DRENLOLUM-136322 format. One line per 3 residues: number of its first residue (from 1); their letters; for each residue x, y, z of N, C-alpha, C. Coordinates in steps of 0.2 Angstrom, whole numbers, plus 5000, padded with zeros to 4 digits. Each point is the difference from the previous one (the first is absolute). Last residue first. Layout:
NUM> A> X Y Z X Y Z X Y Z | ...
This chain:
221> LLG> 5360 4859 5362 5008 5001 4999 5004 5003 5004 | 4977 5005 5000 5003 4991 5005 5006 5000 4999 | 4992 5020 4987 5000 4999 5007 5002 4995 5003
218> SLS> 4995 4998 4977 5007 5002 5001 5001 5003 5008 | 4976 4991 4992 5007 4992 5001 5008 5005 5002 | 4982 5013 4998 4997 4997 5006 5008 4996 5001
215> KVE> 4997 5012 4979 5004 5004 5004 4999 4997 5011 | 4991 4987 4979 5004 5000 5000 5007 5006 5004 | 4974 5000 5000 5003 4993 5004 5008 5000 4999
212> ELA> 4990 5018 4991 5000 5000 5007 5001 4994 5002 | 4999 5000 4977 5007 5006 5002 4999 5000 5008 | 4982 4989 4990 5006 4996 4999 5006 5005 5000
209> NQL> 4980 5009 5000 5000 4994 5007 5005 4998 5000 | 4997 5015 4981 5003 5003 5007 4999 4996 5006 | 4996 4993 4978 5006 5001 5000 5002 5002 5007
206> DSI> 4978 4995 4997 5003 4994 5000 5008 5001 5002 | 4985 5017 4994 4999 4999 5007 5005 4995 5001 | 5000 5008 4978 5003 5001 5004 4996 5001 5007
203> LVE> 4992 4987 4986 5005 5000 4997 5005 5003 5005 | 4978 5002 4999 5001 4995 5003 5008 4999 5001 | 4992 5017 4988 4999 5003 5006 5001 4993 5006
200> KKE> 4998 4998 4976 5007 5006 5001 5000 4999 5008 | 4978 4990 4990 5008 4994 5000 5009 5006 5003 | 4978 5013 4998 5002 4995 5003 5004 4995 5003
197> EAE> 5000 5015 4981 5004 5004 5005 4996 4995 5005 | 4995 4991 4978 5006 4999 5004 5003 5006 5006 | 4976 4997 4993 5003 4993 5005 5008 5001 5000
194> IRT> 4993 5019 4991 4995 5000 5007 5003 4992 5004 | 5002 5005 4976 5005 5004 5003 4998 4999 5007 | 4985 4989 4986 5006 4998 5001 5006 5002 5002
191> KIE> 4978 5011 4999 5002 4995 5005 5005 4995 5000 | 4998 5018 4984 5001 5002 5009 4999 4994 5004 | 4998 4996 4977 5007 5002 5001 5001 5003 5009
188> NQL> 4979 4992 4992 5004 4994 5000 5006 5003 5002 | 4984 5018 4994 5000 4995 5007 5004 4996 5000 | 5003 5008 4980 5002 5004 5003 4999 4998 5010
185> REN> 4991 4990 4981 5005 4999 5000 5005 5005 5007 | 4976 5000 4995 5002 4995 5002 5008 4999 5001 | 4992 5020 4990 4997 5001 5008 5003 4992 5001
182> TKL> 5002 5002 4977 5006 5002 5004 4997 5001 5008 | 4984 4991 4986 5006 4996 5001 5005 5002 5003 | 4981 5013 5000 4999 4995 5003 5007 4995 5001
179> LEA> 5000 5017 4984 4999 5004 5005 4999 4993 5007 | 4997 4993 4978 5006 5002 5000 5001 5004 5007 | 4979 4996 4994 5004 4993 5000 5007 5001 5000
176> TRE> 4987 5020 4996 4999 4997 5006 5003 4996 5005 | 5002 5007 4977 5005 5004 5002 4999 4998 5010 | 4985 4989 4983 5007 4999 4999 5005 5004 5004
173> AVK> 4976 5004 4999 5003 4995 5003 5006 4997 4999 | 4994 5022 4991 5001 5000 5008 5002 4993 5001 | 4998 5000 4980 5006 5004 5000 5000 5001 5008
170> HEL> 4980 4993 4990 5004 4995 4997 5005 5003 5005 | 4984 5014 5000 5001 4995 5003 5005 4995 5000 | 5000 5015 4984 5002 5002 5007 4999 4995 5005
167> TKS> 4992 4995 4979 5006 5001 5001 5002 5002 5006 | 4977 5000 4998 5006 4993 4999 5005 5000 5000 | 4991 5021 4997 5000 4998 5008 5002 4992 4998
164> YEE> 5002 5009 4980 5003 5005 5004 5000 4997 5007 | 4983 4992 4986 5007 4999 4999 5006 5001 5003 | 4978 5011 5001 5000 4992 5004 5007 4997 4998
161> LEE> 4998 5021 4992 5001 5001 5006 5000 4992 5002 | 4995 5002 4979 5008 5003 5001 5002 4999 5009 | 4978 4998 4991 5003 4993 4999 5007 5002 5003
158> QAK> 4986 5018 4999 4998 4995 5006 5004 4993 4998 | 5001 5017 4982 5004 5003 5006 5000 4996 5007 | 4987 4994 4981 5009 4998 4997 5005 5003 5007
155> KIK> 4976 5004 4998 5000 4993 5002 5008 4998 5000 | 4993 5023 4994 5000 4999 5010 5001 4990 5000 | 5000 5010 4977 5006 5003 5005 5001 4997 5008
152> GEA> 4980 4997 4985 5006 4995 4999 5004 5001 5002 | 4984 5013 5002 4998 4994 5005 5005 4995 4998 | 5001 5020 4989 5001 5001 5009 4998 4993 5001
149> LKR> 4997 5001 4978 5005 5000 5001 5002 5002 5005 | 4977 4998 4997 5005 4993 4999 5006 4999 5000 | 4991 5023 5001 4997 4995 5006 5001 4994 4999
146> DTI> 5004 5011 4981 5003 5005 5005 4998 4995 5008 | 4987 4995 4979 5007 4998 5001 5004 5002 5004 | 4974 5004 4994 5005 4996 5008 5007 4999 5000
143> DNA> 4977 5009 4984 5008 4998 4999 5003 5001 5008 | 4975 4993 4990 5003 5007 5006 5007 4997 4999 | 4976 4992 4983 5007 5000 5003 5003 5006 5004
140> AVR> 4975 4986 4989 5005 5007 5002 5005 4999 5005 | 4981 4987 4979 5008 5000 5007 5003 5006 5002 | 4978 4984 4988 5001 5008 4999 5006 5001 5006
137> YES> 4989 4979 4982 5005 5001 5007 5000 5009 5000 | 4980 4986 4985 5006 5003 5000 5003 5001 5008 | 4984 4985 4990 4999 5006 4994 5006 5002 5000
134> IDG> 4989 4977 5010 5004 5006 4999 5001 5002 4997 | 4977 4987 5003 5007 4998 4997 5006 5007 5003 | 4976 4996 5003 5002 4998 5005 5010 5000 5000
131> SKD> 4979 5009 4987 5000 4992 5000 5005 4999 5007 | 4998 5024 4994 4992 4997 5002 5001 4993 5001 | 5024 5008 5003 4993 5003 4996 4995 4995 5002
128> KIT> 5023 5008 5014 4996 4997 4997 4995 5001 4995 | 5025 5008 5015 4993 5001 4996 4998 4994 4997 | 5017 5004 5023 4999 4995 4993 4992 5002 4999
125> DIS> 5023 5014 5012 4992 4999 4999 5000 4995 4995 | 5023 5007 5016 4996 4997 4994 4993 4998 5000 | 5023 5014 5012 4993 4999 5000 4998 4998 4994
122> LSF> 5026 5001 5009 4997 5001 4995 4992 4999 5003 | 5026 5008 5005 4997 4999 5004 4991 5000 4997 | 5026 5001 4990 4996 5001 5000 4996 4995 5005
119> WIH> 5026 5006 4990 4997 4997 5005 4990 5002 4999 | 5025 4998 4984 4996 5005 5004 4993 4995 5004 | 5025 4998 4983 4995 4999 5004 4996 5005 5004
116> AQD> 5016 5001 4974 5000 5001 5006 4994 4998 5006 | 5001 4999 4973 5002 4994 5006 5003 5003 5008 | 4990 5014 4983 5008 5000 4999 5003 4995 5004
113> KRR> 4977 5002 5000 5003 4999 4992 5006 5001 4999 | 4990 4990 5023 5001 5007 4997 5001 4997 4991 | 4991 4983 5020 5006 5003 4998 4997 5005 4994
110> HQL> 4990 4990 5025 4999 5002 4994 5007 5001 4996 | 4990 4988 5024 5006 5006 4996 4998 4998 4994 | 4982 4998 5020 5003 4995 4993 5006 5007 5000
107> EID> 4978 4997 5020 5007 5001 4999 5004 4999 4993 | 4973 5003 5010 5004 4994 4997 5007 5004 4999 | 4978 5010 5010 5006 5000 5002 5004 4993 4998
104> TVS> 4975 4996 4996 5007 5005 5000 5005 5000 5003 | 4978 4990 4985 5004 4999 5005 5004 5004 5000 | 4974 4994 4992 5006 5004 5000 5004 4996 5003
101> KHE> 4978 4993 5000 5003 5002 4992 5007 5004 4999 | 4981 4990 5019 5007 5001 5001 5004 5000 4991 | 4976 4999 5004 5003 5004 5007 5008 5001 5001
98> PTA> 4990 4985 4983 4999 5006 5000 5001 5006 5005 | 5015 4977 4998 4993 5003 5000 4997 5007 5000 | 5024 4986 4987 4996 5004 5006 4992 5002 5001
95> TST> 5017 4992 4982 4995 4995 5004 4999 5002 5008 | 5014 5013 4983 4993 4998 4998 4995 4996 5003 | 5022 5008 5011 4994 5006 4999 4993 4997 4996
92> QYL> 5021 4985 5002 4995 5001 5007 4995 5006 5000 | 5012 4996 4981 4998 4993 5001 4995 5000 5006 | 5016 5019 4997 4994 5000 4995 4995 4995 5000
89> IRS> 5021 4997 5012 4994 5006 5000 4997 5000 4997 | 5016 4985 4993 4995 4998 5005 4996 5006 5006 | 5013 5006 4980 4992 4996 4996 4999 4996 5007
86> IKN> 5018 5014 5003 4995 5003 4999 4993 4997 4997 | 5022 4992 5005 4996 5001 5008 4994 5003 4997 | 5017 4993 4985 4997 4996 4999 4994 5002 5008
83> KDV> 5019 5013 4991 4995 5000 4997 4996 4994 4999 | 5018 5014 5013 4996 4994 5004 4996 4999 4993 | 5008 5018 5001 5006 4999 4997 5000 4993 5003
80> LLS> 4984 5014 4986 5002 4999 5008 5006 4998 4997 | 4989 5009 4982 5000 5005 5005 5003 4997 5007 | 4990 4987 4982 5005 5000 4999 5004 5006 5003
77> NAA> 4978 4994 5002 5008 4996 5004 5003 5000 4999 | 4982 5012 4989 5000 5002 5005 5005 4996 5005 | 4997 5003 4973 5001 4996 5005 5002 5002 5009
74> KGF> 4994 5016 4978 5006 4996 5004 4997 4994 5004 | 4986 5018 4988 5002 4995 4995 5004 4995 5004 | 5002 5027 5005 4996 4995 4999 5000 4994 4993
71> LES> 5014 5015 5012 4999 4992 5004 4995 4999 4997 | 5012 5018 4988 5004 4993 5001 4997 4995 5005 | 4990 5024 4992 4998 4996 5000 5004 4991 4998
68> DKY> 5007 5021 5011 4995 4999 5000 4996 4995 4997 | 5025 4998 5009 4997 5005 4998 4992 5000 4999 | 5018 4988 5019 4997 5000 4995 4996 5006 4998
65> GLL> 5009 4992 5022 5004 5004 4994 5000 4998 4993 | 4989 4997 5023 5003 4996 4996 5002 5000 4995 | 4991 5016 5014 5004 4996 5004 5003 4994 4997
62> EKA> 4986 5016 4986 5007 5003 5004 5004 4996 5005 | 4981 4990 4989 5003 5003 4996 5007 5002 5001 | 4981 5000 5015 5004 4994 5000 5005 4999 4995
59> RRN> 4986 5021 5003 5005 4997 5008 5005 4995 4997 | 4983 5008 4984 5007 5003 5001 5005 4996 5005 | 4979 4984 4993 5003 5008 5001 5006 5002 5000
56> SKQ> 4987 4979 4987 5002 5001 5006 5002 5007 5002 | 4986 4977 4986 5000 5008 5002 5006 5000 5005 | 4998 4980 4988 4996 5004 4997 4999 5005 5001
53> IIG> 5018 4978 5004 4996 5005 5002 4997 5004 4995 | 5000 4972 5006 5004 5006 4995 4996 5006 5003 | 4991 4977 5008 5008 5002 5003 5004 5005 4995
50> NSN> 4979 4989 4996 5006 4997 4998 5005 5002 5002 | 4979 5011 5005 5001 4994 5004 5006 4996 4996 | 5004 5026 5000 4994 4995 5000 5001 4992 5001
47> ISL> 5007 5024 5011 5005 4996 4996 4993 4995 4999 | 5007 5026 5009 4993 4998 4998 5004 4994 4996 | 5013 5017 5018 4999 4997 4995 4993 4996 4998
44> YAV> 5013 5021 5016 4995 4997 4998 5001 4996 4995 | 5014 5015 5018 5001 4997 4995 4993 4993 4999 | 5001 5024 5015 5001 4992 5002 4999 4999 4992
41> PAN> 4998 5021 5004 5006 5000 5004 5002 4992 5000 | 4984 5012 4983 4999 4997 5004 5007 5000 5003 | 4991 5009 4978 5004 5002 5005 5001 4999 5007
38> EYL> 4985 4989 4983 5008 4999 4997 5004 5004 5005 | 4979 5000 5009 5001 4992 4996 5009 5000 4999 | 4986 5021 5002 5003 4996 5007 5001 4994 4998
35> NRF> 4992 5009 4982 5007 5005 5002 5000 4996 5006 | 4981 4990 4991 5007 5000 4996 5005 5002 5002 | 4980 5004 5012 5003 4996 5001 5007 4999 4998
32> EKE> 4989 5019 4991 5003 5000 5009 5002 4993 5001 | 4989 5001 4979 5006 5003 5001 5003 5001 5006 | 4979 4990 5000 5005 4997 4997 5007 5002 4998
29> NQI> 4982 5014 5009 5001 4995 5006 5006 4994 4995 | 4991 5015 4986 5004 5006 5004 5001 4994 5006 | 4986 4991 4985 5005 5002 4997 5005 5006 5005
26> LKT> 4979 4994 5008 5003 4995 4998 5006 5000 4998 | 4987 5020 4999 5001 4996 5008 5004 4994 5001 | 4991 5006 4980 5004 5006 5001 5005 4996 5005
23> STH> 4981 4990 4999 5005 4998 4993 5004 5005 5002 | 4984 5007 5010 5003 4992 5005 5005 5000 4994 | 4987 5018 4993 5004 5001 5005 5003 4992 5003
20> RLH> 4988 4999 4981 5005 5005 4998 5004 5001 5006 | 4979 4990 5003 5004 4994 4999 5007 5005 4998 | 4984 5015 5007 5003 4994 5004 5002 4995 5000
17> KEK> 4991 5014 4982 5004 5005 5005 5003 4994 5005 | 4982 4992 4988 5007 5000 4995 5005 5004 5005 | 4979 4998 5010 5003 4994 5000 5010 5000 4997
14> EWV> 4986 5020 4998 5001 4999 5006 5003 4994 5000 | 4991 5002 4980 5005 5004 5000 5002 5000 5008 | 4980 4990 4998 5006 4997 4995 5007 5004 4998
11> LRA> 4980 5009 5010 5002 4993 5005 5006 4995 4998 | 4991 5019 4987 5002 5002 5005 5005 4995 5006 | 4983 4996 4982 5008 5003 4997 5004 5001 5006
8> GTE> 4977 4994 5006 5004 4994 4998 5009 5002 4997 | 4985 5017 5005 5002 4996 5006 5004 4995 5000 | 4990 5009 4981 5005 5006 5003 5003 4996 5006
5> GRL> 4981 4991 4988 5006 4999 4996 5005 5005 5004 | 4979 5001 5011 5004 4991 5001 5007 5002 4994 | 4987 5021 4997 5004 4999 5006 5003 4994 5001
2> QG> 4988 5001 4980 5005 5004 5001 5006 4999 5006 | 4977 4991 5000 5005 4996 4996 5007 5002 4998
C-alpha cells in the first residue's frame, strides 16, 4: 500500500512538474509573441466588428503619430482620407468565403494625428467566432508613402513630357507650314522672274530684228 501511495504521489508530482513546465513555456512563448508583435517593423491593428480599434503595436502608433493609449477606442475610418472606402473593404472581407477571408495589397491614404497624409498597403484578415459572426479584423500595414510620392512625381513628369511633346509637335507643324508657304512664295517669285526674263529676251529679239530691218531699209535709200 505504501509503494502504491509513493508511486501515485510520484506520478502526481511528475504530472504537476510537466504542467508547470508547460505553463512556464506557454508564458514564455506569449511574452516572445507580445515582444515580436509590439516591436515588429510592420504596423498591426486589431479592430472590432464595429470598426473600433482595440489594439495596436508600437509601429502603428509611430507611423500615425499617436501616443500609447490614444489609438484605443478610436474609429478606424477616422484615420482615413476617404472614410467610406474602409467600410466597403470591410464589407468585402466580411462576406468572403472561408477560403478567401482576407484581402491584401489594399492601398489607402491615411491621415496622421498632425493631419499629414501617409500611404499604407493593407492586408486584412477577418476573424469569426464559433457562430460565424465577425469578432475581429486584424490589419497589417506597410508604409508605402515614399513609393506613392515617387509614383506621383513620375506621373507628373510623364504628363509634362506628353504636354511638351504635344506643344513641340504643334510648333513643328506651325513651322513646317510657314516653311511650306515661304517655299511656295519663293517658287512663285522664281517663276515670275523666269517669265519676266523670257519676255525680256523676246523683246530684245524683236528689237534686234527691228534694228536689222531699219539698217536694211537705210541701205536701200
